[in-house]
C-alpha positions in Angstrom: 5.8 57.9 -5.2 4.8 54.7 -7.0 8.1 53.1 -5.9 7.4 54.0 -2.3 4.0 52.3 -2.4 5.6 49.2 -3.9 8.3 49.1 -1.2 5.6 49.3 1.5 3.8 46.3 0.0 7.0 44.3 0.0 7.6 45.0 3.7 4.0 43.9 4.6 4.5 40.6 2.7 7.7 39.9 4.4 6.2 40.5 7.9 3.5 37.9 7.2 6.0 35.3 5.9 6.9 32.1 7.8 10.3 30.5 7.2 10.9 26.9 8.0 13.3 24.1 6.9 10.3 21.9 6.4 6.7 21.7 7.6 3.1 20.9 7.1 0.0 23.1 6.7 -3.4 21.6 7.8 -6.9 23.1 7.6 -7.5 23.9 11.2 -11.3 23.9 10.8 -11.1 20.1 10.4 -9.0 19.6 13.5 -10.6 18.2 16.7 -7.7 18.0 19.1 -3.9 17.9 19.4 -2.0 15.5 21.7 1.6 16.5 22.5 3.6 13.9 24.4 6.2 16.1 26.1 6.9 19.7 27.3 5.8 22.8 25.4 4.8 26.4 25.9 1.7 28.1 24.3 1.4 31.8 23.4 -1.7 33.5 22.2 -1.4 35.6 19.0 -3.7 38.0 17.2 -5.0 35.3 14.8 -4.6 32.1 17.0 -1.8 30.7 19.1 1.7 29.4 18.8 3.1 26.3 20.6 6.9 25.9 20.9 8.2 22.4 21.8 10.7 22.3 24.6 11.6 18.6 24.0 11.4 16.0 21.3 7.7 15.0 21.3 5.2 12.9 19.4 2.4 15.1 18.2 -1.0 13.6 17.2 -3.6 15.8 15.4 -7.1 14.2 15.5 -9.6 15.3 12.9 -13.4 15.5 13.2 -14.0 13.4 10.1 -13.6 9.7 9.7 -11.6 9.2 12.8 -8.5 10.3 10.9 -5.3 11.5 12.6 -1.9 12.8 11.6 1.1 11.7 13.8 4.5 13.4 13.6 7.6 13.7 15.7 8.8 17.2 16.4 12.1 18.3 18.0 12.9 21.1 20.5 12.2 24.6 19.2 9.8 23.3 16.5 6.6 25.2 16.4 2.9 24.4 16.0 1.0 27.5 15.0 -2.7 28.2 14.5 -3.0 31.2 12.2 -6.7 31.8 11.3 -7.8 28.7 9.4 -4.3 27.2 9.0 -2.5 24.9 11.4 1.2 25.1 10.6 3.8 22.5 11.8 7.1 24.3 11.5 10.2 22.2 11.6 13.6 23.9 12.2 15.5 21.1 10.3 15.1 19.4 7.0 12.6 16.5 6.7 15.6 14.0 6.6 16.6 14.9 10.2 13.2 13.7 11.5 13.2 10.3 9.8 15.4 8.8 12.6 13.1 10.2 15.3 10.0 8.2 14.4 10.0 6.0 17.6 10.3 8.7 20.2 7.4 7.3 22.2 6.0 4.0 20.9 2.3 3.7 21.3 0.9 1.2 23.8 -0.2 -1.0 21.0 3.4 -1.2 19.6 4.7 -2.0 23.1 2.1 -4.8 23.6 3.0 -6.3 20.2 6.7 -6.4 21.2 5.9 -8.0 24.5 3.6 -10.6 22.9 6.3 -11.6 20.4 8.9 -11.9 23.1 6.6 -14.1 25.3 5.6 -16.5 22.5 7.3 -19.9 22.9 9.9 -20.7 20.3 9.1 -23.5 17.8 12.0 -25.7 19.0 10.3 -26.9 22.2 12.4 -24.9 24.6 10.8 -22.1 26.6 
């Protein structure tokens, strides 16, 4: 009978397990808002919610303290999940796959900088 109880505990642990190729876990109590730049679906769960991205998107998590934020690019089928006090960013690929996706949607500041550099006169006197 002791073996039977141990097996039940193992099953419960596996049901609460989250598997991902890579990811980030954030204290959700410190989160103020989330900005997602493209399509997603949101589903309510018993302990929070689950957002599944439908397209590659820039995700910005704004925190309540010190005007901090966390920016990350996520790909289709990646998941943002609120589970109690945890906010989990679940990536379906290894972290290396996301390194080439950094400039999915450049911020307005980055676009303005590019435009300013392109409009500056060259140093040789030709415009």
